[in-house]
N, C-alpha and C positions, 0 to 999 in steps of 0.2 A: 264167149257170150252164152254158151250152153248152160253155164252154171248160174247165170243171172236169174234172179227171182224178183217178183213184185209182191208187195204186201197190200192186201185189201182191208181197208178200215171203213166201217159203217157206223155212223152216229145214230144208234137206234132210238135215241130220245127225240131226235128231230125228224126221223124218217116218217113220211106220210103214208107209206105202203102203196104208192102208185103202181108198182109193178114194172116200171120202165126197165129197171136193171134185170129183172128175171126174164123179161121179153127179149132184151138185147143179148144177154149173156147167161142163158139158163144153166150152163155148166158151172157157173161161178156163184150164182145167187139163188136164194130161196126165200120165201116169205115165211116167217115164224111169228105166229100170233099177230099177223097183219103188218109186220115190219120186216124190212130187208135184213138178210143175214148172209155173210159169205159162207159158201159150202166149205171152203178151205181158205185160211188167211194168207198162206204163202203159196204162190203159184208161178209157173213159168210165164214170161211175157205173152200177152194176148191183146191185140188191138180192140177186141170187144169190150175189155175192161175200161179202156179209155172212153169208148163210146158210151158205156153205161154210166160212168162217172160224170161225163159231160152232159148227159141227158137227164140226170136226176134233177127234178124241179126245185129242190131246195139244197142241192149240193151236200147231201148227207154221206156221199161216198167219196173216199180219198184213196188214190192209188199211189203208192210210194215205191221207189226203187229200194229194195231191201238193204243192200250193202251201204249205200250213201245216205239213205233216208230222204232223198230228193223227191219232191212231189211231182208226179207225172200228170195227174189229172185230179180235179178239174184245173184248168189254167187259172193261175192266180192273177 
């Protein structure tokens, strides 16, 4: 499990820049030109990422398990 990584994907064309993700997971997201951007795309598992993806008002954030590509959040 120590080698497991998650991939953060943000659709910057639909992001509204609400800042929910930066408030919930400031170590993983930043706002660039008013839109969310992951600080690093590939990260160790962190439940704050699930919270951020689930809280995004337009579901512009996708969290995937890197090896399998399975979508972890938001729930489909």
